[in-house]
C-alpha positions as CSV (number, residue, x, y, z in Angstrom):
1,M,54.0,95.7,130.0
2,I,51.4,94.8,127.4
3,S,47.9,95.7,128.5
4,P,45.3,92.9,128.2
5,L,43.2,95.5,126.4
6,A,45.8,95.9,123.6
7,N,45.5,94.0,120.4
8,V,48.9,92.4,119.8
9,S,49.4,89.7,117.2
10,P,51.2,86.6,118.5
11,K,53.3,86.9,115.4
12,A,54.7,90.2,116.4
13,K,58.3,90.3,117.8
14,I,58.3,92.4,121.0
15,G,61.5,93.4,122.7
16,K,62.3,93.7,126.4
17,N,60.6,96.3,128.6
18,V,58.2,97.3,125.9
19,T,54.9,99.1,127.0
20,I,51.8,98.7,124.9
21,E,48.9,100.5,126.4
22,P,45.1,99.8,126.1
23,F,43.5,99.8,122.7
24,A,46.8,100.0,120.8
25,T,47.0,97.5,117.9
26,V,50.2,95.7,116.7
27,Y,49.8,93.5,113.7
28,E,51.7,90.4,112.6
29,D,55.2,90.8,111.0
30,V,56.0,93.8,113.3
31,T,59.2,94.1,115.3
32,I,59.4,96.5,118.2
33,G,62.8,97.1,120.0
34,D,63.5,97.2,123.7
35,N,62.2,100.0,125.9
36,T,59.7,101.3,123.3
37,Y,56.4,102.8,124.5
38,I,53.3,102.4,122.4
39,H,50.5,104.7,123.6
40,P,46.8,104.0,123.5
41,N,45.1,103.9,120.1
42,A,48.3,103.8,118.1
43,I,48.3,101.3,115.3
44,I,51.4,99.5,114.0
45,Y,50.6,97.8,110.7
46,P,52.4,94.7,109.2
47,D,55.9,94.8,107.8
48,T,57.0,97.4,110.2
49,T,60.2,97.6,112.3
50,I,60.4,100.1,115.2
51,G,63.7,100.5,117.0
52,S,64.6,100.8,120.7
53,N,63.7,103.6,123.1
54,C,61.0,105.0,120.8
55,Q,57.6,106.6,121.8
56,I,54.6,106.2,119.6
57,F,51.8,108.5,120.8
58,P,48.0,108.1,120.6
59,G,46.4,107.9,117.2
60,A,49.7,107.4,115.3
61,L,49.4,105.1,112.2
62,I,52.7,103.4,111.3
63,G,53.2,101.3,108.2
64,V,49.7,101.6,106.8
65,V,49.3,100.9,103.1
66,S,50.0,104.0,101.0
67,Q,47.6,106.1,99.0
68,D,49.6,105.6,95.8
69,L,47.2,104.3,93.2
70,K,50.1,102.3,91.6
71,Y,50.5,100.2,94.8
72,K,49.8,96.6,93.9
73,G,50.3,94.9,97.3
74,E,54.0,94.4,97.1
75,K,55.7,93.4,100.3
76,A,57.1,96.8,101.1
77,K,58.3,97.8,104.6
78,T,58.3,100.6,107.1
79,T,61.3,101.2,109.5
80,I,61.6,103.6,112.4
81,G,65.0,104.0,114.0
82,N,66.1,104.2,117.7
83,N,65.2,107.0,120.1
84,T,62.6,108.4,117.7
85,I,59.4,110.1,119.0
86,I,56.2,110.0,116.9
87,R,53.5,112.2,118.3
88,E,49.7,112.2,118.1
89,Y,48.0,111.3,114.8
90,V,51.2,111.1,112.7
91,T,50.8,108.9,109.6
92,V,53.7,107.0,108.1
93,H,52.8,105.0,105.0
94,K,54.7,101.9,103.9
95,G,56.8,101.8,100.8
96,T,55.9,100.8,97.3
97,A,57.8,99.2,94.4
98,D,59.9,102.3,93.9
99,R,62.0,102.0,97.1
100,M,60.2,99.1,98.9
101,V,60.6,101.0,102.1
102,T,59.6,104.1,104.0
103,S,62.3,104.9,106.6
104,V,62.6,107.3,109.5
105,G,66.0,107.4,111.2
106,D,67.4,107.6,114.7
107,N,66.7,110.4,117.2
108,C,63.9,112.0,115.1
109,L,60.9,114.0,116.3
110,L,57.7,113.9,114.2
111,M,55.2,116.3,115.9
112,G,51.5,116.0,115.8
113,Y,49.7,115.4,112.5
114,V,52.8,115.0,110.4
115,H,52.3,113.0,107.2
116,V,55.1,110.9,105.8
117,A,54.0,109.3,102.5
118,H,55.3,106.2,100.8
119,D,58.9,105.7,99.9
120,C,60.1,108.7,101.9
121,I,63.6,108.3,103.4
122,I,64.2,110.5,106.5
123,G,67.7,110.6,108.0
124,N,68.8,110.9,111.6
125,N,68.2,113.8,114.1
126,V,65.4,115.3,111.9
127,I,62.6,117.4,113.4
128,L,59.3,117.8,111.5
129,A,57.0,120.2,113.3
130,N,53.2,120.0,113.4
131,Y,51.3,119.4,110.2
132,V,54.3,119.0,108.0
133,G,53.3,117.0,104.9
134,L,55.7,114.9,102.8
135,A,54.6,113.6,99.5
136,G,55.9,110.3,98.2
137,H,59.6,109.6,97.4
138,V,61.0,112.6,99.4
139,T,64.5,112.3,100.9
140,I,65.4,114.3,104.0
141,E,69.1,114.1,105.1
142,D,70.4,114.3,108.6
143,F,69.8,117.2,111.1
144,V,67.1,118.9,109.0
145,I,64.4,121.0,110.8
146,I,61.1,121.8,109.0
147,E,58.7,124.1,110.8
148,G,55.0,123.6,110.9
149,Y,52.6,123.4,108.0
150,A,55.3,123.0,105.4
151,A,54.4,120.9,102.3
152,V,57.1,119.0,100.4
153,Q,56.5,117.9,96.8
154,Q,57.2,114.4,95.6
155,F,60.8,113.4,94.8
156,I,62.3,116.4,96.5
157,V,65.7,116.1,98.3
158,I,66.4,118.3,101.4
159,G,70.1,118.5,102.3
160,A,71.6,118.0,105.7
161,H,71.5,120.7,108.3
162,S,69.0,122.8,106.4
163,F,66.2,124.7,108.0
164,L,62.8,125.3,106.3
165,A,60.5,128.0,107.6
166,A,56.9,127.4,108.5
167,A,54.2,127.1,105.9
168,T,56.7,126.8,103.0
169,Q,55.9,125.0,99.8
170,V,58.9,123.0,98.7
171,R,59.0,122.4,95.0
172,K,62.7,122.4,94.4
173,N,65.6,120.6,96.1
174,V,67.1,122.4,99.2
175,P,70.9,122.2,99.4
176,P,72.7,121.4,102.7
177,F,73.4,123.9,105.4
178,I,71.0,126.6,104.4
179,R,67.8,128.3,105.5
180,V,64.9,128.8,103.2
181,A,61.6,130.7,103.4
182,R,59.1,132.8,101.4
183,E,56.9,132.0,98.4
184,P,58.3,131.0,96.0
185,L,60.8,129.3,98.2
186,Q,64.2,130.9,98.3
187,Y,67.6,131.0,100.0
188,I,67.6,133.4,103.0
189,G,71.0,132.5,104.4
190,V,73.2,129.8,105.9
191,N,71.9,127.9,109.0
192,T,74.7,129.4,111.1
193,V,72.9,128.9,114.4
194,G,72.2,125.2,113.8
195,L,75.7,124.6,112.6
196,S,77.2,126.3,115.6
197,R,75.1,124.3,118.0
198,R,76.2,121.1,116.3
199,G,79.9,121.9,116.7
200,F,80.9,123.2,113.3
201,E,84.0,125.3,113.5
202,K,83.8,129.0,112.6
203,E,86.2,128.5,109.7
204,T,83.9,125.9,108.2
205,I,80.8,128.0,108.6
206,N,82.5,131.0,107.0
207,Q,83.5,128.9,104.1
208,I,80.0,127.6,103.7
209,E,78.8,131.2,103.7
210,D,81.4,132.1,101.0
211,I,80.2,129.2,98.8
212,Y,76.6,130.1,99.0
213,R,77.3,133.8,98.4
214,L,78.8,132.8,95.1
215,I,75.9,130.5,94.3
216,F,72.9,132.6,95.4
217,V,74.0,136.2,95.8
218,R,76.5,137.2,93.2
219,G,74.2,136.8,90.2
220,H,75.8,133.7,88.6
221,N,73.7,131.0,87.1
222,V,74.2,127.8,89.0
223,S,76.5,126.1,86.6
224,N,78.8,129.1,86.4
225,A,78.7,129.5,90.2
226,L,79.9,126.0,90.7
227,D,82.8,126.6,88.4
228,V,83.7,129.7,90.4
229,V,83.4,127.8,93.7
230,A,85.8,125.2,92.4
231,Q,88.3,127.9,91.4
232,E,88.0,130.2,94.4
233,I,87.1,128.1,97.4
234,P,89.6,125.7,99.0
235,D,88.7,122.0,98.9
236,S,86.9,120.7,101.9
237,E,84.3,118.2,102.9
238,A,81.7,120.9,103.0
239,R,82.6,122.1,99.5
240,K,82.4,118.6,98.2
241,Q,79.1,118.0,99.8
242,I,77.5,121.1,98.4
243,I,78.8,120.7,94.9
244,K,77.8,117.0,94.8
245,F,74.3,117.8,96.0
246,I,73.7,120.6,93.5
247,K,75.2,118.6,90.6
248,S,72.9,115.7,91.4
249,S,69.8,117.9,91.5
250,Q,68.6,117.4,88.0
251,D,65.3,119.2,88.6
252,G,67.0,122.2,90.1
253,I,67.4,123.9,93.5
254,V,65.7,126.7,95.3
255,K,66.0,130.3,94.1
256,G,68.7,132.7,95.3
257,I,68.1,136.1,96.9
């Protein structure tokens, strides 16, 4: 149902069983998937695609032009995946010439007042708690949880299944499967609870703990630690994922204990 008090462009593509409540605005060149609910006073700007079964709560701004002073009006996009919930007053800015898209994946929850800046790529099953702020060009992989008031610097990559504590300031890349906290940000352990809940086998979790013990606890520098990991830890998908992530982190990773 589209309220007669909503402002919906005739050039928007609206799926089946979509609800758009009074005083919401949907601009031209917007696509909204089936069964999505747009609450009052939400604004969906041009060049935005929202998937099916989403909820966009009051005051959310999706696809608005970024605050990047380098933006020159390029036809960048914003995409929101299926089954994603965007709560009150979240802002998601469209991409710029860097990536040409800002993307939020499937099954995500962005709680109140979260800010997602231009050219951020957020994977699937990600939770950003209240007031999390992402600067431009941030990449967040699948199953990441970031607690409230955390701030993430531009170009940071946060690895899959990691957990970031509240009010953290993220200035270095966060490898997959770990928990980080404190100031300056540092490794505080493997995200064993999250991994167990997601069906990781105990053997895999133990191996991940062994890998990060070598990287963060034993006093090796990162380069030497990766050599030791390659020598002492049996090959596995988790080992490959961790080594690949760290080797690709040219600007470094968070500190060890």
